[in-house]
SESENU-548987 format. One record per residue (C-alpha): x negated, z negated, y negated; residue in one letter. Coordinates in pm, whole numbers, padded with zeros to 5 digits, always signed. Layout:
XZYA ...
% end
This chain:
-08766-15102+15795M -08899-15444+15698S -08835-15769+15876D -08789-15927+15535L -08717-15775+15195L -08788-15987+14888V -08608-15863+14578I -08795-15971+14267G -09170-15981+14210G -09205-16287+13988G -09398-16594+14093I -09107-16714+14308I -09086-16382+14489G -09463-16347+14524L -09515-16694+14671L -09209-16657+14896T -09346-16330+15030A -09685-16494+15082R -09537-16782+15281E -09348-16539+15502L -09648-16312+15548R -09869-16606+15642L -09615-16679+15917A -09660-16327+16055G -09350-16153+15915A -09346-15796+15790E -09256-15827+15423V -09185-15587+15139A -09109-15661+14773I -08884-15466+14537L -08970-15509+14167E -08757-15354+13892Q -09040-15318+13639N -09359-15113+13641D -09560-15417+13757A -09469-15749+13923P -09417-16076+13737A -09370-15930+13388R -09066-16140+13306E -09043-16521+13301S -09355-16565+13515S -09572-16380+13264W -09410-16531+12958A -09430-16903+13038G -09698-17159+12970G -09814-17259+13318G -09789-17639+13288I -09793-17794+13637I -09515-18035+13551S -09154-18020+13441P -09117-18090+13070L -08998-18451+13037Y -08979-18476+13415A -08787-18806+13414W -08491-18629+13256R -08443-18421+13569Y -08277-18521+13898P -08495-18632+14190D -08444-18293+14357S -08667-18138+14088I -08938-18404+14110T -08960-18364+14490R -09049-17998+14449L -09270-18052+14145A -09471-18322+14324R -09568-18068+14591I -09675-17816+14328G -09885-18079+14151H -10063-18150+14479R -10124-17796+14606V -10217-17598+14293Y -10586-17695+14280P -10644-17572+14636G -10416-17270+14604L -10592-17156+14287S -10933-17198+14445Q -10827-17005+14756Q -10684-16719+14552L -11001-16703+14343H -11218-16685+14655E -10998-16425+14827D -10929-16195+14531T -11200-16259+14273G -10930-16338+14016I -10942-16693+13881D -10598-16844+13801P -10791-17093+13584E -10637-17411+13716Y -10747-17675+13464T -10668-18046+13465R -10650-18070+13088S -10417-18370+13073G -10085-18390+12891L -09983-18595+12588F -09608-18641+12554I -09422-18760+12249H -09095-18918+12356T -08822-19127+12204R -08880-19503+12209K -08573-19557+12425E -08722-19333+12693E -09049-19519+12738R -08933-19750+13016D -08756-19464+13191L -09075-19256+13187A -09298-19542+13302L -09059-19634+13585N -09037-19271+13694W -09418-19245+13706A -09448-19562+13916R -09181-19441+14158E -09345-19101+14208W -09705-19220+14187N -09810-19040+13872Y -10074-19183+13639R -09923-19251+13300I -09995-19483+13009S -09849-19554+12669L -10104-19486+12396E -10129-19506+12021S -10203-19211+11801G -10557-19347+11763A -10623-19275+12131T -10519-18915+12090L -10736-18879+11781Q -11035-18999+11985Q -10966-18751+12266L -10837-18472+12046E -11013-18466+11709P -10836-18144+11610A -10498-18315+11589R -10398-18484+11263L -10112-18728+11205K -10003-18749+11570P -09652-18877+11638P -09604-19210+11810E -09542-19338+12071P -09742-19113+12303L -09744-19099+12679L -10073-18987+12833W -10081-18822+13176M -10450-18746+13241P -10399-18583+13581E -10163-18310+13461M -10297-17957+13492G -10214-17600+13404Q -10270-17251+13534V -10305-16935+13332R -09992-16777+13470N -10074-16409+13401P -10397-16453+13598R -10217-16649+13870L -09967-16371+13932V -10240-16104+13923K -10423-16297+14193A -10106-16332+14399L -10034-15959+14377V -10386-15875+14493Q -10368-16133+14770D -10041-15989+14901L -10172-15634+14894R -10481-15750+15083N -10248-15896+15345R -10050-15576+15386G -09738-15665+15189V -09582-15355+15036R -09484-15392+14669I -09247-15125+14538H -09232-15109+14157T -08976-14919+13947H -08725-15024+14212A -08427-15198+14049P -08160-15286+14303V -07819-15157+14197V -07615-15219+14511D -07617-15335+14872F -07487-15176+15191R -07303-15399+15436Y -07215-15372+15802D -07021-15624+16009K -07053-15900+15751G -07428-15861+15704L -07626-15699+15424V -07824-15413+15576R -07983-15229+15284E -08080-15276+14922A -08000-14966+14720V -08209-14850+14422T -08150-14538+14207P -08397-14341+14418T -08405-14496+14766A -08252-14728+15022R -08449-15016+15173F -08320-15146+15508P -08420-15493+15624A -08324-15755+15879D -08305-16023+15610R -08295-16003+15231I -08406-16267+14982I -08299-16267+14617L -08581-16393+14394C -08444-16225+14086T -08450-16506+13828G -08221-16456+13529A -08082-16135+13681W -07956-16303+14000T -07594-16364+13902T -07556-16010+13771R -07712-15864+14085L -07513-16086+14321A -07174-16014+14165R -07070-15826+14483T -07193-16112+14706L -06950-16398+14637P -07005-16680+14593P -07280-16588+14348A -07532-16833+14199P -07458-16952+13847D -07772-16850+13655I -07794-16740+13294R -08087-16613+13084P -08230-16839+12812V -08476-16674+12575R -08803-16846+12494G -09039-16720+12224Q -09409-16810+12209M -09716-16758+11993L -10077-16709+12099L -10355-16819+11864F -10709-16689+11912K -10949-16977+11846T -11277-17116+11975E -11319-17277+12318P -11278-17652+12295G -11108-17650+11957L -10800-17808+12116I -10867-17982+12446R -10544-18121+12585H -10186-18012+12634M -09921-18164+12410M -09543-18179+12453L -09315-18273+12166E -08940-18217+12204E -08946-17885+12388N -09247-17756+12192R -09578-17748+12371Y -09940-17667+12297V -10151-17533+12583I -10524-17464+12533P -10686-17204+12758R -11051-17205+12861R -11145-16913+12636D -11008-17082+12323G -10668-16914+12312R -10386-17156+12231I -10026-17109+12342L -09759-17259+12121F -09393-17251+12220G -09121-17236+12313S -08781-17171+12163T -08462-17209+12366L -08207-16942+12270E -07879-16830+12422E -07924-16460+12352S -07818-16297+12678G -08066-16044+12809F -08213-15972+12466D -08592-16022+12490K -08675-15919+12136S -08876-16149+11913T -08744-16268+11578T -08896-16341+11240A -08704-16670+11230E -08861-16799+11551A -09205-16681+11439H -09169-16871+11113Q -09042-17186+11288E -09322-17190+11546L -09592-17124+11287V -09459-17407+11071H -09458-17654+11359L -09803-17546+11478A -09958-17582+11133M -09783-17914+11076Q -09950-18069+11380R -10273-17867+11383Y -10355-17768+11023P -10686-17616+11133L -10493-17333+11305L -10442-17176+10963K -10800-17049+10993D -10730-16856+11314Y -10526-16542+11379P -10204-16519+11574I -10289-16270+11845E -09947-16224+12001K -09580-16317+11971H -09355-16257+12272W -09034-16362+12442A -08925-16419+12800G -08598-16499+12975L -08584-16827+13163R -08338-16836+13457P -08121-17141+13387A -07910-17292+13663A -07686-17595+13601P -07890-17916+13561A -08203-17705+13608G -08168-17724+13987I -08263-17394+14153P -08080-17227+14438Y -08299-17227+14751I -08063-17148+15030T -07904-16921+15286R -07590-16754+15155H -07288-16938+15300P -07095-16617+15378Q -07370-16365+15456I -07596-16495+15730E -07896-16273+15662N -07898-16314+15283L -08102-16585+15107F -08151-16695+14746V -08454-16848+14574N -08378-16841+14202A -08273-17041+13896G -08589-17244+13826H -08537-17239+13447Y -08855-17357+13268R -09016-17493+13585N -09081-17182+13788G -09459-17224+13809V -09464-17589+13913V -09171-17556+14156L -09279-17225+14309A -09502-17345+14598P -09246-17593+14732A -08955-17353+14673S -09135-17076+14861A -09216-17305+15152R -08859-17436+15176L -08711-17087+15163L -08955-16964+15428A -08859-17258+15649D -08491-17165+15617L -08551-16794+15683V -08774-16855+15985L -08567-17136+16132G -08847-17390+16097R -08795-17759+16038E -08784-17814+15662T -09024-18058+15502A -08780-18095+15210T -08408-18163+15239D -08244-17831+15140P -07902-17982+15061T -07943-18018+14679P -08037-17651+14644Y -07742-17494+14828S -07490-17271+14655L -07213-17530+14682D -07421-17839+14591A -07300-18034+14285P -07517-17968+13980R -07379-18199+13718G 
% end
């Protein structure tokens, strides 16, 4: 029997388990797939910032600000402890935004102490020679970074195993067993897993899993498709965001280009239409990509909660059940603060962040 059972082995579940383990708890993870973090955590881009952060409520920025601050040290620590480098890189972020949003973005940056400036396309061409005909106006955030999320989650898995956290794969939860108003066991097709407290970190699958645990979080899957170009290191140097499409250069020269936003239920298949659209947009902005192969095309399911505000909370009816899910496109940047807040709630510690906006009954616009 575990003190704490984390259901879901994505980045939210992995960092939540790590926070709890660092506090001395006995922790186990149940993961439905053959390896942890193969869903949204593996499929995303790894930008350490919400996309168009000023469009989100303050409750998102509070969590994101913590992630922005801690990722350099967290990545370094994981690299030293596991030998796996998450490749945190402060590559800077150019953002194309509507003219009417400029003041909103600049005011948001001043309020939250982010470096930001309004630049012409000529500035981008100086910093990023590969880009032709850049859109204007451009916001430049030089301190924004990224992690290579598949390497980040590999490092987290190794770190947890080193710390004695048990990770059970091929363990999809199909039911729960209750006793006296508490949830006592998570039931999989092949085994039962008793625990004192259970934490749902199940992303897009949370509402479906929690259907027998009313009230259930309101989270739906949103498909995102991405392309990976194999190029030369340094060909593209900085991240770029342009109306929900982003370009993310990795250290080894691979370039991520994405992402679509599709209401397709739990269908993770890729489509020729999305491939064609993404290739067209990529070539339009970076014509030199025509000389490089597309190495991979994949899709992931983002867990969308109303207004993009995740649920990080104790269940209001079941005292020993907790939820940490619904981070939509911001799972990587919000994960460290979400994990810390959830651990504070589970362990009865004073919370550094007000948990009210993330409760099950909080208004979400």
